[in-house]
C-alpha positions as CSV (number, residue, x, y, z in Angstrom):
1,X,38.3,-19.6,141.3
2,X,35.5,-17.3,142.9
3,X,36.2,-16.6,146.6
4,X,33.7,-17.7,149.3
5,X,33.8,-17.0,153.3
6,X,31.1,-17.8,155.7
7,X,30.3,-16.1,159.2
8,X,32.2,-18.6,160.8
9,X,35.4,-16.6,159.8
10,X,34.3,-13.7,160.7
11,X,35.5,-12.4,164.5
12,X,34.1,-8.9,165.8
13,X,36.0,-6.3,168.1
14,X,34.2,-3.5,169.8
15,X,36.8,-0.5,170.2
16,X,36.5,0.8,173.6
17,X,39.9,1.4,174.4
18,X,40.1,5.2,174.2
19,X,40.4,7.9,177.1
20,X,36.9,9.8,176.1
21,X,39.1,13.1,176.2
22,X,36.3,14.8,174.6
23,X,33.8,14.1,177.2
24,X,36.2,14.8,180.1
25,X,37.8,11.4,180.2
26,X,34.6,9.5,180.6
27,X,34.2,6.2,179.8
28,X,31.9,6.3,177.0
29,X,30.7,3.1,176.4
30,X,29.8,2.7,180.0
31,X,27.3,5.7,179.9
32,X,23.9,5.1,180.6
33,X,21.5,4.6,177.5
34,X,17.9,3.7,178.1
35,X,17.8,0.8,180.8
36,X,21.3,-0.1,180.0
37,X,24.7,1.1,179.2
38,X,25.6,2.7,175.6
39,X,28.1,-0.6,175.3
40,X,25.0,-3.0,175.6
41,X,23.2,-1.4,172.6
42,X,26.4,-2.1,170.6
43,X,26.8,-5.5,171.6
44,X,23.0,-6.2,171.1
45,X,23.7,-5.3,167.3
46,X,27.2,-6.8,166.7
47,X,26.9,-10.0,168.5
48,X,24.6,-11.9,166.3
49,X,26.6,-10.6,163.1
50,X,30.0,-12.5,164.3
51,X,30.7,-15.7,165.6
52,X,33.3,-14.6,168.5
53,X,33.2,-10.9,169.8
54,X,35.9,-9.1,171.9
55,X,36.4,-5.9,173.8
56,X,39.4,-3.5,172.9
57,X,39.6,-2.3,176.5
58,X,42.6,-0.3,178.2
59,X,41.3,0.6,181.8
60,X,38.3,0.0,183.7
61,X,38.3,-3.6,182.8
62,X,36.6,-4.5,186.0
63,X,33.6,-2.3,185.0
64,X,33.1,-4.4,181.7
65,X,33.1,-7.8,183.3
66,X,29.7,-8.3,183.6
67,X,29.6,-8.4,179.7
68,X,31.4,-11.7,179.8
69,X,33.2,-10.8,176.9
70,X,37.2,-11.3,176.2
71,X,38.9,-8.1,176.7
72,X,42.1,-7.3,174.7
73,X,44.1,-4.2,176.0
74,X,46.4,-2.2,173.7
75,X,49.8,-3.8,173.0
76,X,53.0,-1.4,173.0
77,X,51.1,1.6,171.6
78,X,48.3,1.8,174.3
79,X,46.1,4.8,173.7
80,X,47.7,5.9,170.6
81,X,44.7,5.4,168.4
82,X,42.1,2.8,167.1
83,X,44.4,1.1,164.6
84,X,46.5,-0.3,167.7
85,X,42.9,-1.8,169.2
86,X,42.4,-3.3,165.9
87,X,45.9,-4.8,165.3
88,X,45.8,-6.1,169.1
89,X,42.6,-7.6,168.4
90,X,44.0,-9.4,165.2
91,X,47.0,-10.5,167.2
92,X,44.7,-11.8,169.8
93,X,42.7,-14.1,167.3
94,X,45.7,-15.1,165.7
95,X,47.5,-16.3,168.9
96,X,45.0,-17.1,171.2
97,X,42.0,-18.3,168.9
98,X,44.2,-19.8,166.1
99,X,42.4,-18.1,163.4
100,X,44.2,-18.5,160.3
101,X,45.4,-15.0,159.1
102,X,44.9,-16.6,155.4
103,X,41.0,-16.7,156.0
104,X,40.0,-14.9,158.9
105,X,38.4,-11.4,158.7
106,X,37.8,-8.9,161.7
107,X,34.8,-6.8,161.7
108,X,35.2,-3.7,163.9
109,X,32.5,-1.7,165.7
110,X,33.2,1.7,167.7
111,X,31.9,1.4,171.1
112,X,30.4,5.0,171.1
113,X,28.0,4.4,168.3
114,X,25.0,2.4,169.5
115,X,22.6,2.1,166.3
116,X,23.8,0.5,163.1
117,X,22.3,-1.9,160.4
118,X,21.8,-5.5,161.8
119,X,22.9,-6.8,158.4
120,X,26.3,-4.5,158.4
121,X,28.7,-7.2,158.4
122,X,26.9,-9.3,155.7
123,X,26.8,-6.2,153.4
124,X,30.7,-5.5,154.3
125,X,31.3,-9.0,153.6
126,X,29.4,-8.9,150.2
127,X,31.2,-5.9,149.1
128,X,34.7,-7.4,149.9
129,X,33.9,-10.7,147.9
130,X,32.8,-8.4,145.0
131,X,35.8,-6.5,144.8
132,X,38.5,-8.8,146.1
133,X,39.4,-6.1,148.5
134,X,41.5,-6.4,151.7
135,X,39.5,-4.1,153.4
136,X,36.1,-2.5,153.3
137,X,34.8,0.5,155.3
138,X,31.4,2.2,155.7
139,X,31.0,5.7,154.2
140,X,27.6,6.8,155.8
141,X,25.5,9.9,154.2
142,X,28.9,10.7,152.8
143,X,30.8,10.4,155.9
144,X,33.6,8.0,156.2
145,X,33.1,5.8,159.3
146,X,36.4,3.8,159.3
147,X,35.6,2.0,162.7
148,X,32.7,0.3,160.9
149,X,34.9,-1.8,158.9
150,X,35.9,-5.5,158.0
151,X,39.6,-6.2,157.6
152,X,41.4,-9.4,156.3
153,X,43.6,-10.5,159.4
154,X,46.3,-11.2,156.4
155,X,47.0,-7.3,156.8
156,X,48.4,-7.7,160.2
157,X,52.0,-7.5,159.3
158,X,51.4,-4.3,157.2
159,X,49.7,-2.8,160.1
160,X,52.2,-3.6,162.7
161,X,54.6,-1.5,160.3
162,X,52.3,1.2,160.1
163,X,52.2,1.4,163.8
164,X,55.7,1.4,164.2
165,X,56.0,4.4,161.8
166,X,53.6,6.3,163.9
167,X,50.1,5.8,161.7
168,X,47.9,5.1,164.6
169,X,44.5,5.9,162.8
170,X,42.8,3.5,160.2
171,X,42.5,6.6,157.6
172,X,46.0,7.0,157.4
173,X,46.9,3.4,156.3
174,X,44.4,3.7,153.5
175,X,47.1,4.5,150.9
176,X,48.8,1.1,151.4
177,X,46.0,-1.1,151.4
178,X,43.4,-2.3,148.8
179,X,40.2,-1.0,150.2
180,X,36.5,-0.1,149.0
181,X,33.8,1.8,150.6
182,X,30.3,0.5,151.5
183,X,28.1,3.6,150.8
184,X,25.1,3.7,153.1
185,X,22.4,6.0,153.8
186,X,21.2,6.4,157.3
187,X,18.1,4.8,157.8
188,X,16.9,7.0,160.5
189,X,18.2,10.0,162.8
190,X,19.9,7.4,165.2
191,X,21.7,5.3,163.0
192,X,25.4,5.9,163.0
193,X,25.1,8.7,165.4
194,X,28.4,9.0,167.2
195,X,28.2,10.0,170.7
196,X,31.4,12.3,171.6
197,X,29.9,15.3,173.4
198,X,27.2,15.7,176.3
199,X,24.7,17.1,173.8
200,X,24.8,14.0,171.4
201,X,24.4,11.7,174.4
202,X,21.2,13.9,175.4
203,X,20.2,13.4,171.8
204,X,20.7,9.6,172.1
205,X,18.7,9.4,175.2
206,X,15.9,11.3,173.5
207,X,15.8,9.2,170.5
208,X,16.0,6.0,172.3
209,X,13.0,7.0,174.5
210,X,11.1,7.9,171.5
211,X,11.4,4.3,170.0
């Protein structure tokens, strides 16, 4: 039987739980961009693609309050790496919202990449169904973007085991999971621009002003 999944089963998490060490421990998603903040740009693109959106946040939670989104802190491995944010979001969806692991999906978006395709989740889902995969990750211009990804909630026990073994990044669990890549070409200089340095933030401001 051909599997079908609808967007009503796809929840989303914006991964904003890191310390921002490469920018002097700055809370990157809250940095100004355009008329708002970087995370405002992320939400404007992510929210229409999923039915439920939450934030993976570990500090400065009050500063994110204006967004009106549920905030999910890391579980027992706080700040260890982005895989814990994904795992914590999965647990929250299952335990708090009652999403069934057998059918639920989690779409991930990094909190420091403001521009990405408006149909990215649809394309990830199409790839997942084509290949009957457990996980689909974006490869943009030949570079793996593991935080742009679509995960089956049924992976949660395997990911919890990986964390217990000290595997804290999505790349580290790929050998254990049936995964495929969604290979894309950036449509512009802005698309998939990861903001990790002051220079990249300045470039993002420049590109935003040129829009």
